[in-house]
BAVEX-476559 format. One record per residue (C-alpha): residue number from 1; residue in one letter; chain; x negated, y, z negated. Coordinates in Angstrom, 1 decimal, decimal comma, padded with zeros to 4 digits. Layout:
N
+-----+---+---+--------+--------+--------+
:   k : r : c :     c1 :     c2 :     c3 :
+-----+---+---+--------+--------+--------+
: NUM : a : A :      X :      Y :      Z :
...
+-----+---+---+--------+--------+--------+
***
This chain:
157
+-----+---+---+--------+--------+--------+
:   k : r : c :     c1 :     c2 :     c3 :
+-----+---+---+--------+--------+--------+
:   1 : x : A : -032,0 : -039,0 :  016,2 :
:   2 : x : A : -029,7 : -036,8 :  018,3 :
:   3 : x : A : -026,7 : -038,1 :  016,4 :
:   4 : x : A : -028,3 : -037,1 :  013,1 :
:   5 : x : A : -028,9 : -033,5 :  014,3 :
:   6 : x : A : -025,3 : -033,3 :  015,6 :
:   7 : x : A : -024,0 : -034,3 :  012,2 :
:   8 : x : A : -026,1 : -031,7 :  010,5 :
:   9 : x : A : -025,0 : -029,1 :  013,0 :
:  10 : x : A : -021,3 : -030,0 :  012,4 :
:  11 : x : A : -021,9 : -029,9 :  008,6 :
:  12 : x : A : -023,5 : -026,4 :  008,9 :
:  13 : x : A : -020,6 : -025,1 :  011,0 :
:  14 : x : A : -018,1 : -026,6 :  008,5 :
:  15 : x : A : -019,8 : -024,9 :  005,5 :
:  16 : x : A : -020,0 : -021,6 :  007,3 :
:  17 : x : A : -016,3 : -021,8 :  008,2 :
:  18 : x : A : -015,4 : -022,8 :  004,7 :
:  19 : x : A : -017,3 : -019,8 :  003,3 :
:  20 : x : A : -015,5 : -017,4 :  005,7 :
:  21 : x : A : -012,2 : -018,9 :  004,7 :
:  22 : x : A : -013,0 : -018,3 :  001,0 :
:  23 : x : A : -013,8 : -014,7 :  001,7 :
:  24 : x : A : -010,8 : -014,2 :  004,0 :
:  25 : x : A : -008,5 : -013,5 :  001,1 :
:  26 : x : A : -010,3 : -012,5 : -002,1 :
:  27 : x : A : -008,3 : -013,1 : -005,2 :
:  28 : x : A : -008,2 : -009,6 : -006,7 :
:  29 : x : A : -007,3 : -008,8 : -010,3 :
:  30 : x : A : -008,3 : -005,9 : -012,4 :
:  31 : x : A : -007,8 : -002,6 : -014,1 :
:  32 : x : A : -007,9 :  000,8 : -012,3 :
:  33 : x : A : -008,4 :  004,1 : -014,2 :
:  34 : x : A : -008,7 :  007,4 : -012,5 :
:  35 : x : A : -007,6 :  010,9 : -011,8 :
:  36 : x : A : -005,4 :  012,7 : -009,3 :
:  37 : x : A : -007,6 :  015,0 : -007,4 :
:  38 : x : A : -004,8 :  016,7 : -005,4 :
:  39 : x : A : -001,0 :  016,6 : -005,5 :
:  40 : x : A :  000,9 :  015,9 : -002,3 :
:  41 : x : A :  002,6 :  019,3 : -002,3 :
:  42 : x : A : -000,9 :  020,9 : -002,2 :
:  43 : x : A : -002,9 :  018,6 :  000,1 :
:  44 : x : A : -000,3 :  016,7 :  002,2 :
:  45 : x : A : -001,2 :  013,5 :  000,3 :
:  46 : x : A : -001,6 :  012,6 : -003,3 :
:  47 : x : A : -005,3 :  011,8 : -003,7 :
:  48 : x : A : -006,7 :  009,6 : -006,5 :
:  49 : x : A : -010,2 :  008,4 : -007,3 :
:  50 : x : A : -011,5 :  006,3 : -010,2 :
:  51 : x : A : -013,1 :  003,2 : -011,5 :
:  52 : x : A : -012,3 : -000,5 : -011,1 :
:  53 : x : A : -013,1 : -003,2 : -013,6 :
:  54 : x : A : -012,0 : -006,8 : -012,8 :
:  55 : x : A : -012,6 : -009,8 : -010,6 :
:  56 : x : A : -012,9 : -010,5 : -006,9 :
:  57 : x : A : -013,1 : -014,1 : -005,8 :
:  58 : x : A : -013,3 : -015,1 : -009,5 :
:  59 : x : A : -016,5 : -013,0 : -010,0 :
:  60 : x : A : -016,7 : -010,1 : -012,3 :
:  61 : x : A : -016,9 : -006,8 : -010,5 :
:  62 : x : A : -017,1 : -003,1 : -011,3 :
:  63 : x : A : -016,8 : -000,3 : -008,9 :
:  64 : x : A : -014,6 :  002,4 : -007,7 :
:  65 : x : A : -011,4 :  003,2 : -005,7 :
:  66 : x : A : -009,8 :  005,9 : -003,7 :
:  67 : x : A : -006,2 :  006,2 : -002,7 :
:  68 : x : A : -004,3 :  008,7 : -000,5 :
:  69 : x : A : -000,6 :  008,2 : -000,5 :
:  70 : x : A :  002,6 :  009,9 :  000,5 :
:  71 : x : A :  005,9 :  009,8 : -001,4 :
:  72 : x : A :  009,3 :  011,4 : -001,4 :
:  73 : x : A :  009,6 :  014,5 : -003,7 :
:  74 : x : A :  009,0 :  013,6 : -007,3 :
:  75 : x : A :  012,3 :  012,5 : -008,8 :
:  76 : x : A :  014,3 :  013,8 : -011,8 :
:  77 : x : A :  013,9 :  011,9 : -015,1 :
:  78 : x : A :  015,0 :  008,3 : -015,0 :
:  79 : x : A :  015,1 :  008,4 : -011,1 :
:  80 : x : A :  012,7 :  006,9 : -008,6 :
:  81 : x : A :  011,2 :  008,2 : -005,4 :
:  82 : x : A :  009,9 :  006,0 : -002,6 :
:  83 : x : A :  006,2 :  005,7 : -001,7 :
:  84 : x : A :  006,3 :  006,1 :  002,1 :
:  85 : x : A :  002,7 :  005,2 :  003,1 :
:  86 : x : A : -001,0 :  005,9 :  002,7 :
:  87 : x : A : -004,3 :  004,1 :  002,6 :
:  88 : x : A : -006,7 :  002,9 :  000,0 :
:  89 : x : A : -010,2 :  001,4 : -000,5 :
:  90 : x : A : -011,9 : -000,4 : -003,4 :
:  91 : x : A : -015,5 : -001,3 : -003,8 :
:  92 : x : A : -016,6 : -003,9 : -006,4 :
:  93 : x : A : -020,1 : -005,2 : -006,2 :
:  94 : x : A : -020,7 : -006,5 : -002,7 :
:  95 : x : A : -017,0 : -006,4 : -001,8 :
:  96 : x : A : -015,4 : -003,5 :  000,1 :
:  97 : x : A : -011,6 : -003,9 :  000,5 :
:  98 : x : A : -009,5 : -001,4 :  002,4 :
:  99 : x : A : -006,0 : -001,2 :  003,7 :
: 100 : x : A : -002,6 :  000,5 :  003,9 :
: 101 : x : A :  000,0 :  001,2 :  001,3 :
: 102 : x : A :  003,1 : -000,6 :  002,6 :
: 103 : x : A :  005,7 :  000,6 :  000,1 :
: 104 : x : A :  006,5 :  001,3 : -003,5 :
: 105 : x : A :  008,2 :  003,5 : -006,0 :
: 106 : x : A :  007,4 :  006,4 : -008,4 :
: 107 : x : A :  009,8 :  006,2 : -011,4 :
: 108 : x : A :  010,1 :  009,3 : -013,6 :
: 109 : x : A :  010,0 :  008,1 : -017,2 :
: 110 : x : A :  011,3 :  011,5 : -018,5 :
: 111 : x : A :  008,2 :  012,4 : -020,6 :
: 112 : x : A :  006,0 :  013,8 : -017,8 :
: 113 : x : A :  004,8 :  010,3 : -016,9 :
: 114 : x : A :  005,7 :  008,1 : -013,9 :
: 115 : x : A :  005,7 :  004,4 : -013,5 :
: 116 : x : A :  004,0 :  003,6 : -010,1 :
: 117 : x : A :  004,6 :  000,3 : -008,3 :
: 118 : x : A :  003,0 : -000,2 : -004,9 :
: 119 : x : A :  002,3 : -002,9 : -002,4 :
: 120 : x : A : -001,1 : -002,6 : -000,8 :
: 121 : x : A : -001,9 : -004,4 :  002,5 :
: 122 : x : A : -005,5 : -005,6 :  002,9 :
: 123 : x : A : -006,7 : -004,8 :  006,4 :
: 124 : x : A : -010,5 : -004,9 :  005,9 :
: 125 : x : A : -012,7 : -007,1 :  003,7 :
: 126 : x : A : -009,9 : -009,7 :  003,3 :
: 127 : x : A : -006,2 : -010,2 :  003,9 :
: 128 : x : A : -002,9 : -010,4 :  002,2 :
: 129 : x : A : -001,1 : -008,1 : -000,2 :
: 130 : x : A : -002,1 : -006,7 : -003,5 :
: 131 : x : A :  000,4 : -005,4 : -006,1 :
: 132 : x : A : -000,4 : -002,3 : -008,2 :
: 133 : x : A :  001,6 : -001,3 : -011,3 :
: 134 : x : A :  000,5 :  001,6 : -013,4 :
: 135 : x : A :  001,3 :  004,9 : -015,1 :
: 136 : x : A :  000,7 :  008,3 : -013,7 :
: 137 : x : A :  000,4 :  010,8 : -016,6 :
: 138 : x : A :  001,0 :  014,5 : -015,9 :
: 139 : x : A :  000,7 :  015,6 : -019,5 :
: 140 : x : A : -002,9 :  016,6 : -019,2 :
: 141 : x : A : -005,0 :  018,2 : -016,4 :
: 142 : x : A : -006,1 :  016,6 : -014,3 :
: 143 : x : A : -003,3 :  014,0 : -014,2 :
: 144 : x : A : -004,5 :  010,5 : -014,8 :
: 145 : x : A : -003,6 :  007,1 : -013,3 :
: 146 : x : A : -004,0 :  003,8 : -015,3 :
: 147 : x : A : -002,9 :  000,4 : -014,1 :
: 148 : x : A : -003,4 : -003,1 : -012,9 :
: 149 : x : A : -004,1 : -004,7 : -009,5 :
: 150 : x : A : -003,1 : -008,3 : -008,8 :
: 151 : x : A : -003,5 : -010,5 : -005,8 :
: 152 : x : A : -002,9 : -014,3 : -006,1 :
: 153 : x : A : -005,6 : -016,6 : -004,8 :
: 154 : x : A : -005,1 : -018,0 : -001,4 :
: 155 : x : A : -003,5 : -021,4 : -001,5 :
: 156 : x : A : -006,0 : -024,2 : -001,0 :
: 157 : x : A : -005,5 : -026,4 :  002,0 :
+-----+---+---+--------+--------+--------+
***
């Protein structure tokens, strides 16, 4: 009888550990759409908020995001500036992911829009890196951001 309970306990520990492993690096894909609340030259950081629509761990999720980033001065047309850091958070359903902005670029397209590419490190709610690619549009006020997040699924063992 004791052996049976030991096997059940081992099975429960295995299942709990497997669940934690699944949640350790959520596969994240989706669309971000938002506005720039404050430019870096005004607030010391470029501040963005908006909505997220996508998938986390292969489950549909809607929610919101906020981003605070630093970059070199905005570049001349057809030139790029480096993103030098910042932090971000995203909530989708029960998931809250947060982290640091590792690096990236802001490319001036020459028509008052900028292609933004950034690498986001997940430091809370998961792990790994997430890629963001989008367009920052300064043609209207407030400026808008529209783009895609992608994080590949963790390799299965």
